N, C-alpha and C positions, 0 to 999 in steps of 0.2 A: 567467377561471383563467390565461390564457396569460402575464399580467404576474407571476405568482408564480414563473415559471421563473427570474428573475432574483434572487429573494430570497437564495438560497443563497449568491450572491455578494455582493450589498449589504449584508445584515446584518452579516457579520463584518469586512467593509471600514469601514462606519460606526463599529462597536465599536472597531476597531483606531485610527481617528482620534480618537475619544471618550477613549479611555484613554490617548492620547499627551499629553493636556493634563494630566493629575495623576500623573505618573510616582512621585511622592515620597509620596503618600497611598495607601499600601499597603492599608490597611483597606478604602478605598473602591474602589480599583482591583481587588481580589480579589473583593469583593462583585458589583460590576458585571460582571466577567468571567464569573462563574457565572451572573447573570442574562442576559446575552446569550447565554451557552453554551445554557442550557436554553431560551430563546425560539427561538433558531436550530433547535435540535433539533425543538422542537415545531412549527415552520413547515415543515422538511424532511420531518417524519413525515406531516404533511397532505398535502403534495404528493404524498408517495410513495402514500398512501392512494388519491389521486384517479387517478395514473398507473395502479396495478395494477387499478383497478376501470373506469376509463373511457378509458384510453389515453394515448399521450403528449402531453405539454404542451409546445407550440412557441411560441416567442416569436420574432417579427421585429421586431427593435428599429427604431425611428424611422418605423414604417410600410412599410420597403423589403422586399418580398416576396423570398422565396429565388428566385434563388440571389444576388441584389445586395446585400442588407444583411446585418447581423451576426444571426446565427440561433443561439438557444438552444433546444437539445433534451433536455428531461427525459424519456427515455425509461426502460423498466424497468431496464436495466443501469445508465445513468449515475445515476438515482435512488437505487437500492439502494446504489451505492458512495458516494454523498453521504450517505445516511443512515448508513452504518458509519462513514464519515469523522466525522460529528458526535457519534457514540456514542464512538468513540475520543477525540476533541478534549474532549468533556466530561468523560472520565475523566482526562483529563491536567490539565484546569484545575483539577480539585478535589485532584490529586496536587500540584500544582506548589507551593503554599505550603509544603509540608513538605519538599520536595526542594531548592528553590532558596533561596539566602541572600537576606536583604533587599536587599543592594547590588546581585545579579544581576536582582532582580525590579524595582528601580528603573531599571534600563537597558533600560526599553522593551520588557521579555520580553512582556508580554500584547498590546502592539500588534503586534509581528512575528507572536506566535502567530496572532491574527487574521487577519492579512494573509495567512500562510501557508494558512490554511484557506479564505480567498476565492480564492486561487490555485489550490488543488487542486478546489475545487468548479467554478470557471470552466473548468479543464481537462477535466473530465468532461462539463460542459454544453456546451461550444461546437461549432457544426456546422461550422466552417472551419478548415483546418488553420493559417491565419495567425494566426487569435485563438488557437488552441492553442497556438501559439510564445508569444504575448503572455502566456497565463496561467501557461506554464512559466516565463517570465521573473519574474513576480509571486512565484511560488511559491519559485524560486530565490533572489531578492534577500532574500526573508525568511529563507531558511535560512542564507544568508551571514550575516546578523546573529545569528541564533540560535547558529549553531556556533562562532562566537567568543566568545560571552557567558561572561565569567569572564577570558578572556584568559590562560589558562595556555600555557605555552611548547608543550606537546604539542597543544593545541588549535589554536594558530596554525600549527604545522607542517602539520597534516593539513588545516586549512582552506585553505592555500594550495594543496595538491593538489586537493582538493574544487572549489574555484573554478575553477582551469585546466581541470580535465577538462571541467566542465560549460560552461565558455565554448565551449571547442573543439566539443563536440557542439551547442550552441546555433548556432553557426556554421555548421556542416554543416546544421543543421535549416532554416536560412533559405535554403541553397544549394539544398536537395532541393525547398523550396516553390517557388523560383524556376524550377527545371527544370520542375516540374508546370504552374506557371501559363504557361511558355514553350510548352509542348506541348499544353495543354488549355485555357487561356485562363481558368481559374477556380480558386478554391482552397476553393469550398463542397464539402464532402465527398460530398454526394448528387450533385452534379452531375459532380464527378470520377469517381464511381462509374458513372454514366451513360455518359460519354464513353469511359472505359476498356473499358466493356462494349461499346460501339459498335465499336471497333477491336480487341477480343478481346485486350487487353494486349500490343499488338504494340510492336516497336522499343524505345525506350529506356525505357518505362514500368516494365517488370520491373527494370531496373538502378535507376531512380529509387525503385523500392519496396525494394530490397534497402538503398540508402542511407538511406531512413527507417527500416528496421528497425535498421541500425547505430546511428543517434541513439538510437533508444527503448531499446535493448538496453542503451547504455551508461548511459542514466538508470536502467534496470531493473536493472542490475548482472548482466546474464548473461554465461557464460563466452564469450570470454575478457576480457569489458570490466569484469570486477568487482573489479578489483585496487585500486581506489580508494576502495571503499565500507567495508569492515570497519573500519578503524581510525577512517576519518571518522564512522561513525555510534557508535562505542564511546567516544570522547574526550569528549563533551559531557556536560552534566547528564543525568541518566536521563530526566526527564521529555522533554527534547530529543531524545534518542536514541529514546525511543518514539515521537514524532510522526513522525521521519525514517523509521524501521524501517516503520512501519505504513503511512505515506501516501505518502513520495516515489518509492519503487521501484514502488509500485502504480499510480502515474501512468503511469509508462513502459511496463509490461505492459498497463495497459488501453489506451494509445494502439496498441501492437500488435494487441491483440484487435480493436479498432476499424477500423483500417486494413486488416487481413489478413482480416477477415471480411466487409468492405463492398467495399473496393475492388479489391485484388490478390488476386482469387479465380478467377483464369483460368488461373495456371499454378502451381497447388498442388502438382504432382509435382515441381516445382523447389522453390519456397519452403518448403513445409510439411514436407517430407522432411528439409530442412535444420534446421527449428525442431525436430525430433524428436532430431536429434543433439546439437544446442546444449542442449537440454533434458537430456539424459541427461548431458551434460558438466557443466553446471551443478549437477546433483544431486552429481555425484561430487567435483568439486572444492570447491563449498562444505562438503560433510561434512567432507571431509579437513583443511580449514582450521578447522572446529570442533574437530576431534579433536586438533589440533597445539598447541592453546593451553591454557593454565590459568587464563587471565583471563575471568572469569564473563561480562562484557560482550562481549567478543570472541567467546566460543562462541554468544550470541545473536545476534550481529551477522552471523557467518559461516553461522548458519542461515537467513537471509534468501535466501541463493542458492539452495540447493536448493527452496526454496518457490517461487521463481520459475520456476525449472526444471519443477515440477510444473505450474503454470499453462500455460507454455508448451507444455508435453507435449499437453494437450487441444487447443489450438489446431492443432498439427502434425498430429494424428490426425484432426480436424475432422469428427466425426460428432456426433450430439446427445448420447449419454452423455458423450463425451470433453470437449465444450464445457460441458455441465452440470457436469462434475467440476471444469472450471476456473473456472467462475463461484463455486461452492459454496466451492472451497478458497480463492479470492481472499477471499472474506468472511471465511472462517474465519480466515485467516492474519492479517488486519488487526487482528482482535481479540486472536488469542493472542498475536502478536509485541508488541502495545502490553502485555499482561498479562505477558509474560516480560522485556520491558526494565525494567518497573516493579518487579517482583520481583528482578530483577537488581541494580537501583539500591539497593532496601531491603535486600538482603542484604549489599551492600558496605557501605552505611552501618552496619548492625549489627556487621558483622565488623571495621569500620574499614579494609578492604582488598578489592580484588576479586582478589586472587590466592589461588587454590585452595589451593596450598602453604602458605599462612601462617595458615589457621584451620581449624578442625573442631569437631565436637561441638556445633555450633549449635543441635540438635534439642532439648536440654536446657534452652534458653532461649527459643527461638522455633519451638515445636511447631507451631502453625498456619501459620507462614510455610513452614517446612520441607515440611508436606504438601500446602500449595498448589503448591509447585514441583514435588512428585512428581507429583500430578495434571496440572499443565501438561504436564509432559514427555508423558505419556500422550494428551493432546489434540493435542500438536503433532505427535507421530510417528503418530497415526491408529489409535491402538488402539481397538476396539470398545467401547462404543458412541459413542464422541465424534466431534466434527464433523469432524476430520482423517479419520477413516475414511470418511464418507460421501462426501467429495469424492475420496480416493483411490480407493474401491470404483467409482465412476462413472468416474474415468480409467482404471483398470485394465480395467473392462468394455469402455469404448470402445475402448481399444488392443488387446485381445485380437480384438474384432469387426473391426478394421482389420488383424490379424495382425502386429502390431508387437511381437514378442516380446522383443527385446533390451530395449527402454524399459521393459517390464513388469520384466523381471529387474533391471535398474537402479534402478527405482523401489522395489521390495521389499527390496533391498540397503539402499538410501538411508534407508529407512524405520527399519530396525533401526539402522544407525548414528546417526540423529537421535536415537532414543530413548536410546541410550548416551550421546551427547554431552551430554544434559541432565540425565539421571540420574547422570552423573558428578559434577556439581555438588552432588546430594544426598548420594551416597555419600562423597566428600571432604570436603564442608564442613558436613554436617549431622550424619551418622554419627560415631561415634567417643566416646572417654571425656568426661565433664565436666570442663571446664577451672575449677577452682575460683577461680582467679585472674581470669577474665574478668568484665569489668564491662558487663553488658548495657545498651543504650541504648531508649530509648521508641521505638516505631514507631507509635505512635497516630496515627490519621489517614492513614497510608501504605497501610493494607490495604484499606479499603473500595472505592476504585476497582478496585484488583486483582480483589477479590472479585466485583463486578460485571461485569467483563469476562470473567472466568473462567466465571460463572454463564451468561452468554449463549453462551459457546463450548460449554458443557456442552449447554445447551439446542438449539444447532444440531445436535447428535448425536441426542439422545434424543427431539426434537421435529421430527426430519427429515421426517416425514410432513405435517407444517404449513407447512414452508419449501420443500419439495422441488418441488411444483407451480408456485412463481413462478420457480424457478430453471429447471425444465423449460422453461417458456413463453419465458424469455429466450434460452435456446440454440435453441429453434425460430426465434425471431425472427432471432438472428444468422445462422443458416444460410440464410435467404432475404433478400438484399440489397434485394429490392424493397419489404420491408416498411419499411425506413428512408427509402429513396428516395421512396416513393409518400407518405409522412407528411410530409417536407420540401417536396419539389416540388408537393404536392397534385395529383397526378395520378389 
């Protein structure tokens, strides 16, 4: 079973290579991409079932035992996120032919799409910091190709900013890894955790931890390092924006959760208190950005920032309820952000513009689309009984238990403003008088992937009793680093 741990990386990698040989045969490429995506989702689902029932699946590549070889660890947290990644990716694979022009699809979209999934899966699975850097670069190189797909002037401008910011953070990442290796003689996360524990996180180690947080916070678009993200995620094609919004920032916040629940857990009165304030500022500044624009794509892009703030809030509070809330909210946000980006793309296509000031009354022509947006706003904001509510309830419960009253107030205020920012699209874009001169376009095929993602988000709320025990198990696992260390080091 251990060999199965590499399949979420290998299958999309092979798929991307195969599809690169047939860029012009779109019917074949589209069909194969859906087959590969469904197959990979089935394999990941099987691995997830085994992990949840029989424990972590660990692969020591080349027969080299930890900490010497490349270790892949499919534990409950990583496999849950890989499963969610593949659900999101499957929805995007089915949406893509309706969103992308033939010319854009022929420029190796599906190959880079699968390379991105391979890199994201690798970042979730890897057991050492250097290979996390390698997989970050795999997913980033794929994202560089995707963000410029189409070659519009605005895309090229934003892609330059996106590339330079990520190159700078990657340089800092390598520097931090070098410091850790110089101080501790290893890059294996389990062994790093052991050695940091032995010296009680003394000396330079806390400084290195803060440097790593800076790197991951840049990739996660946390305050004040989010400035590069909204426009970069809003200008590509909607299906690419959905992939970026659902996955790329989530890899950054996953890295923060993994490193600061496993390695740097001995100076929490310093690091985790800072996390709470950064979380609060991310919530406020993100939602202020969403309220400041009439571009529906930018509204959704800005809403990524407060979501990352909510997830970081749970890590900052660092008790079981709060961590459970972070994990629940992380999975919820991957699903609903994909749904909202695809919705925004569909609305912009139907209206002929993404500027809210230039259209209204769409409810008369696209009632189903309008009500999907309305429900999505409630799911995103955390209105009962939807999935956002469950995650936020756990976060608030954990924060109140930790007597973090200020962050509770900020979280509640942000939730109301998040709801308004998305409902504004419904009020301005869908409500209003019928425009008799408007010529509706067909959106056939675009709504089915959105319906599936929205249904899963709703189920995470009304079916929380089935999902919460798994989330609770993950948070308990994260609170005791010995679980991870013993599994990897076989102690």
